[in-house]
Each structure stands twice: as C-alpha cells, then as structure tokens.
C-alpha positions in Angstrom: -8.8 -9.6 -14.3 -8.9 -5.8 -13.6 -8.6 -5.3 -9.8 -8.1 -1.5 -9.7 -9.8 0.9 -12.1 -9.9 4.7 -11.9 -12.2 6.6 -14.3 -11.8 10.3 -14.9 -10.5 10.9 -11.3 -10.4 14.6 -10.4 -9.3 15.8 -7.0 -9.3 19.5 -6.0 -8.4 21.1 -2.6 -9.3 24.3 -0.8 -11.7 27.1 -1.4 -10.0 28.0 -4.6 -10.4 24.4 -5.7 -6.8 23.9 -6.7 -7.0 20.8 -9.0 -4.3 18.2 -8.1 -5.6 15.3 -10.2 -6.8 16.2 -13.7 -9.2 13.5 -15.0 -6.9 10.5 -14.6 -8.0 7.1 -15.9 -6.1 3.9 -15.6 -6.5 0.2 -14.6 -4.4 -2.4 -12.9 -4.7 -6.1 -13.4 -4.5 -8.7 -10.7 -0.9 -9.6 -9.8 0.6 -6.3 -11.2 3.3 -4.5 -9.3 3.0 -0.8 -10.2 5.2 2.1 -9.2 3.7 5.6 -9.1 6.4 8.2 -9.7 6.6 11.9 -10.2 8.2 15.0 -8.8 7.0 16.4 -5.4 3.5 17.9 -6.0 2.8 15.8 -9.1 -0.2 14.1 -7.4 1.2 10.6 -6.9 0.3 10.3 -3.2 -3.0 12.1 -3.8 -3.8 9.5 -6.4 -2.9 6.6 -4.2 -5.1 7.9 -1.4 -8.0 8.5 -3.9 -7.9 5.0 -5.4 -7.4 3.3 -2.0 -10.5 4.9 -0.6 -8.6 6.8 2.1 -9.7 10.1 0.5 -12.8 11.2 -1.4 -12.9 12.3 -5.0 -14.0 15.6 -6.4 -15.4 13.7 -9.3 -14.8 10.4 -11.1 -15.0 6.7 -10.1 -12.8 4.2 -8.5 -13.5 0.4 -8.7 -11.7 -2.0 -6.5 -12.2 -5.8 -6.9 -15.3 -5.1 -9.0 -16.9 -2.6 -6.7 -17.4 1.2 -7.0 -15.9 2.1 -3.6 -17.4 5.6 -3.4 -20.9 4.1 -3.6 -20.2 1.7 -0.7 -21.6 2.3 2.7 -19.1 3.2 5.4 -19.4 -0.2 6.9 -18.8 -2.0 3.6 -15.8 0.2 2.8 -14.4 -0.4 6.2 -14.8 -4.2 5.8 -13.1 -4.1 2.4 -10.2 -2.0 3.8 -9.6 -4.4 6.6 -10.1 -7.7 4.7 -9.0 -7.1 1.1 -6.6 -4.2 1.3 -3.2 -3.7 3.0 -1.6 -0.3 3.6 2.1 0.6 4.2 3.1 4.2 4.8 6.3 6.1 5.2 5.8 6.0 8.9 5.0 2.6 10.5 2.1 3.6 12.7 2.6 0.7 15.1 0.7 0.9 18.4 3.4 1.7 21.0 1.8 -0.3 23.8 1.6 -3.6 21.8 4.4 -6.0 20.9 5.4 -6.6 17.3 3.4 -9.8 17.2 0.3 -8.1 18.7 0.6 -5.3 16.2 0.8 -7.7 13.3 -2.3 -9.5 14.6 -4.3 -6.3 15.1 -6.3 -6.5 11.8 -7.1 -10.2 12.6 -8.4 -9.2 16.0 -11.1 -7.1 14.4 -12.4 -10.3 12.7 -12.0 -12.5 15.7 -9.4 -14.6 13.9 -6.4 -13.7 16.0 -5.7 -17.3 17.1 -6.2 -18.7 13.6 -3.7 -16.1 12.1 -1.0 -16.5 14.8 1.0 -19.1 12.9 0.8 -17.0 9.7 2.0 -14.0 11.6 5.0 -15.9 13.0 5.7 -17.2 9.5 5.7 -13.6 8.1 8.0 -12.5 11.0 10.5 -15.3 10.0 10.3 -14.4 6.4 10.9 -10.7 7.1 13.7 -11.2 9.6 11.8 -9.8 12.6 10.9 -13.0 14.6 13.4 -11.9 17.2 11.2 -8.8 17.8 8.1 -11.0 18.6 7.8 -9.8 22.2 9.4 -6.3 21.7 7.5 -3.0 21.8 8.1 -0.6 18.9 10.3 1.5 21.2 12.7 -1.5 21.5 13.0 -1.9 17.7 15.0 -0.3 14.9 13.4 1.7 12.2 13.8 -1.1 9.7 12.4 -3.6 12.1 9.3 -1.5 12.7 8.7 -1.0 9.0 9.0 -4.7 8.2 6.6 -5.4 11.1 4.2 -2.9 9.6 4.4 -4.7 6.3 3.6 -8.0 8.0 0.6 -6.3 9.6 -0.6 -5.1 6.2 -0.3 -8.7 4.9 -1.8 -10.6 7.8 -5.3 -10.8 6.2 -3.7 -11.9 2.9 -5.1 -8.9 1.0 -5.7 -8.8 -2.7 -4.1 -5.3 -2.9 -1.3 -3.6 -1.1 -1.1 0.2 -1.3 2.3 1.7 -0.3 3.1 5.4 0.1 6.9 6.0 0.1 7.5 2.8 2.2 11.3 3.3 2.2 11.1 7.1 2.8 12.4 6.9 6.4 14.9 4.0 5.9 18.6 3.7 5.2 19.9 2.0 2.1 20.1 -1.5 3.6 16.6 -1.5 5.1 15.1 0.1 2.0 16.6 -2.8 0.0 15.0 -5.3 2.4 11.6 -3.7 2.1 11.7 -3.7 -1.7 12.9 -7.3 -1.7 9.9 -8.2 0.4 7.5 -6.4 -2.0 9.0 -8.4 -4.9 8.7 -11.6 -3.0 5.0 -11.1 -2.0 4.1 -10.0 -5.5 5.9 -13.1 -7.0 4.8 -15.7 -4.4 1.5 -14.5 -3.0 0.4 -12.7 -6.2 -0.4 -9.6 -4.2 -1.3 -6.7 -6.4 0.9 -3.7 -5.4 0.5 0.0 -6.1 3.5 1.8 -4.6 4.4 5.5 -4.6 8.1 6.1 -4.7 10.6 8.8 -5.6 13.4 6.2 -5.8 13.8 5.6 -9.5 15.9 2.4 -8.9 13.0 0.9 -6.9 10.4 2.0 -9.4 12.4 0.2 -12.2 12.0 -3.1 -10.3 8.2 -2.9 -10.5 6.7 -4.5 -13.6 5.0 -1.3 -14.5 5.7 2.4 -14.0 3.1 5.2 -14.1 4.7 8.6 -14.1 2.7 11.7 -13.2 3.4 15.3 -14.3 1.2 18.1 -12.9 -1.7 15.8 -12.1 -1.8 13.9 -15.3 -0.3 10.5 -16.5 2.7 11.5 -18.6 4.0 7.9 -19.0 2.7 4.4 -18.5 5.2 1.7 -19.3 5.5 -2.0 -18.6 8.9 -3.5 -18.0 10.0 -6.0 -20.6 10.1 -9.5 -19.0 
C-alpha cells in the first residue's frame, strides 16, 4: 500500500523564484523506513516539509494515506497531522512548563484521550529509557532525554507516518545511536512508516531505502538488500 506519494513536486522561494525542488516524484509504501540524504542545500529538508504538509508547494501534488493533502481544508489537515502523523525535529520543542509525561501526552490532550493514553505514554518512556524523567521539566533533563521524550510524544497517537528532520543533529554519538535504535525498533515492531532526513551516512545505511538528492532532484533511490 502506498502511504506517501509525491507527484512532480516543485518548490521555489523568494521574489526571484529560486527553484529548490525540481519536479520530484516518488512514493513510499506502508512500513518503509526511508532516509533522505544529500549535501546541504540539496533540498532534502525542503522535500520533507513539503510532503509532510508543513509547507506549501509551488506546484505538484502530495498524497498521504490516500488523500491529496493540499486539497484538504485546514481543519482536516490539522486533524491528519495530529492523529496520523508524528514529527521529530533536530530540536525537541518540548514545552518548558510541562513535565516529560505531560509533554508526551500533549497530542492526546487535543483529542480528550489523555487518560486513555497514559499507560501507553509510560510504556514508551520505559522503552526509551526516560521513565525516570516522568515528573521532570525539560530544564532538568539532558539533551538525549529531551529528544527521546520528543520521539515518544510523536508516537503517542500511534501515527501511520513519522517524519524526522535531522533527529540526531544536536546529539552526541551515544544518544544518536539510541535515537536510531528507537527508529529501527518502531519501524520493525509498530510498522511505523519513517521518512528521515539525515546527513549521517551510517544512519542512512540502516534504513531499508535511501533517496539521495542532488540540486533538488533525486539522483539515487536504492533499497537495501535484506
């Protein structure tokens, strides 16, 4: 089943209309773990933002879970983002006034399912090694703990798709390894489809597919031999 599909995606910025993405087309099947790679300025993060619905296209189409997201009303797109999609960024974006557990349950609160999701939130905290941070504020946590908490928050609604933009960018080697191991685990056990931007070639090699961008075009699209 195709869960992400981009059709002739073009993205240009500025008055001069500098074209960053040049008619990109690709699809991702359910359960895939795809690494987006490329040099700085190649368009990999721009592509991630375009296909996740966080940014508008100049032209082209994006389909997520069978829906053309740029034809959805704002309310429908917002609902899809909160229920079917998880986001992990280079920075954790935890709310400073909330504890780790409260941050993780934030998406569930929007649906009135905070109580129903509490046990799952605690399960994720155990799995990701941050249960000891349950009552801590972000200011009382390490960088690795905050990023793992952010991943748990992204997964609390059990999304179909996880979009990640340089999720290890601000982490040391040990915590980067923990994050990538978590991604491998949720892809394997929860069948979560992952589209991850990374400049770390070792981590990209651990995805089951790599899409490499050069100057706003797909230069290579290879699937790892199982």
